N, C-alpha and C positions, 0 to 999 in steps of 0.2 A: 362197232366203234371201240369197244373194250379191247379187242384184238389189235386194232390199229395203234392204240396208245401203248400196248405192251410191246409191239414191234418197234415203235419209235423209241421207247425206253431202252430196249436192247441195243438198238443202233447207237443211241447216245452213249450208253455205257461202253460199248466197244470202241467208239471214237475217242472218248476220254481215256479209256484204258490204253489205247494204242499210243496216244500222244504222251501219256505219262510214262509208258514203257520206253518210248524213244528218248524222252528227257533223261530217264534213269540210265539208258544205255549209252548216252553221249560220252565219248571217251575224251578225257581232258588230261592235263599234265599230272594231276594227282593220281589218276588211274594208272598211268605209265609207271610212276614212282612206286606205287603200291605193288604192281605186278613184279617190278624189279626186286623190291624188298622181299617178296614172297618166293624169290628164286625161280621164277618161270624162265624158261630158255628164251634166248633172243628170237629164235624161230617162232615161238608161240606168240610173243609180243608183236612181232612184225605181222603175223597172220591176223591178229586182233585189230591192228591198225588198219590193215587193208580191207578187212571185212566189216568194220563197224562205222558208226557215225562219229566223226571227230570234230572237236573244236579246241585246238591247242593254243596256248600262249607261247608264241615263238618270237616274241620281242627279244632284244638283246638280254634283258633281265631274265626272261623265261628260259632261254637257252643256257645261260650261266647257272640258273638253279638246277636244271636238268643235269648238267655236267657235275655239279656239286654232289648229286645223288648217284654219280657214276653211270649215267645212262650212256650207252655206246653211241658212236658216230652213226652206225648203220640205222639205229632206231631213230635218232634225231633226223637223219636224212628222210626216212620214211614218214616221219611226222610233218616235215616241211612239204613233202609231196602231197600228203593227204589233206593238209590244212594250211595253205600258204599264208604267211603273215600279211597284215593289212596296213602296217605303219610305213612311214617313209624313212629309210635309212640315210644317215649323213656320215661324214667322216668320224664324228665323235662316237658313233655306234661301233664302227670298225675298231677304233682304238680301245674302246671298253672291252670288246670281245677278245682282242689280242692280249690285253693286260690280264684277262681272266683265264688265259692259256687255253682258249678254244682253238681247236685244230684248224689249220688252213683249209682242210677239206670242208668242214662245216661252214666256215666263214664264206667261202666261195659259193657253196650251195645256197646259203642264205642270200647272198648278193643276187644270184640268178633267179630266186623265187620271191624277192621282195621289191616293192617300189623303192627307188633310191635316187638320190641326187648328190653326187660326190664333187667336192672341190678338188680338182686335180691340176690346178695351175701351179706355178713354181712354188708359191708360198704353201699351198696345200700339200704338195709332195714333200717339201722340206719338213713340215710338221709331222707327217706320217713317218718319215724316216727317223725323226727325233724321238718319236714315241715307240720306236722299234717294231713297227708294223712290217711283217715279212715281205720280201720282194714279190713272192708269188701272189700275195693279196693285192699289193700295190699295182702289179701288172694287170690283174683282173679289173681293178677300179679304173685304170686308164683305158682299157679296151671296152669297158662297159660302164661309162661314167654316169649315165642316167637312165632311169626307167620309170616313167610316170604315166598314169592314166589320164588322157586329155579331158575326160569327162568331169574331172574334179575342178576344172577351171571355172571361176565365177566372175561374171562381168562386173566391173566397178561402176557404181552410180556416178553420174556427172556431178561435178562440184566438190567432190571429196579429194583429200590428199592422195596423189598418185605416186607410187613408188617408181622412181626412174628406172630401177633395176628391171622392171617388167617390160619397159619400153625399148631397151637397148637392142641393137642388132649385132650379131656376131661379126667380128672384124676379120676372122679367118676361119677356115674349115677344120683346123687342127684341134681336135677335142682336148688334147692335153694342155692347151693354153686357154681354154674357156674358164670363165669365172662362174659363180653361182647364178649370175644374172643372164649369161649368154645362152639363150635357148629359144627354140621356136615354140615351146610350150609356155604359156604365161600362167604364173601362179597369181591370180588376181583376187585380191580381197580388198574391201572398202576400208581404207585406213583413215581414221579421223581423230581429232582432238576435241570435237564438240559432242556433248552428250545428246543434244537434240537429234543428231544423225542416227542414233541407235535407240532413241526413246520408243518404247512400245515393242522392241524386239526381245527375243528370249535370250537371257543371259546364260552362256555355256560354261563360264569359268575364267579364272585368271590365267594369263600367259606371261612368260618371262623369257627373255633371250639376252645374251651378252656376246660381245665380240671384242677381241683384243689382238694387238699386234705391235711390234716394236716401232714400225715405221709407217703405219697407216694414218691418214688424216681422219678427222671426225666424220666427214661426209661418207667416205668409203666404209668406215666401220658401221655407221648408221644404216647404210644400205644392206650390208651383210646381216646385221641384227634383224632388220625388218624382214629380210628373206626368211630367216629362221622362224620368225613370228608367223609368217604366212604359212609355212609348212605345218606348224603346230595347229594353226587355226583350221586349215583344211582337214587335218586328221580328226578334228572335233566336229567337222561339218559346218563350220562357221562361214558367214558371208561378210561380217564386219568385225573390225577390231578398233576398240577405243583406247588410244594411248593415254595413260595416266601419269607416267613418269619416264623421263629420259635423263640419264646421268652420264656425264663424260668426264674422264680423268686423263690427263696427258702424261702423268708420270706415276710410277717408274716406267711403265709402257702405256701406250695409248689404249684406252678401254672405254667401251660404251655399254650401258645396260638399259634395256627398254622393257617396261612392264605395262600391263593394261588388262582389258577384259574382252573376251570373244563373245560375239552375239550372232544370232541367226533370226 
């Protein structure tokens, strides 16, 4: 019996030690930055990425931070391959990367390896051009306007406010003219203004989205803002969104802001 307990203790020690070792060996952004600062060659860093357990922060902010520490494009590409991002990219993320002088090569790599939903109708393309997004990136966005995992769709309970945007049917097959609404993949979240509809659910945090345009009416802006809210809610794993505030201003340009709380 004593030997049995000894063996069990050894096994438990080995199991805990293995898990602790794996946690300690998990390669993250800070590890890459430290290796770069210690003047390890690019080849050694690439080998470490390919051989190790990786969990990188490769959001737009994460990539910008890496470039601020002068991490090479080849290393960031290897990081994208080893630990693909999990957020959903939209036009604003592309603009942010371009303004931070991230190379076209990395932006296109990120588009290919990240879930995304780009607004590439006329208004969206004009905005991208105005924000000086390179043509090579815009071309990639047009050719690859959306990439979503259909498993993130959530059925909306009966009786709650339904966003018309999720119900629309595409009017043509030209992807370059589609709006955020026009898709065969429904981003369905229960949208409500009644607290009773979310009472008893787990609060996941506050969400905020705004939309503005010189010539859009309030309903169109509201639908676009709600779509952004749905994207953010899905990233949090939410099933419901409680609207707490809707503010609309018609001048100097039309603008709507929606805020509330995500629940699950």
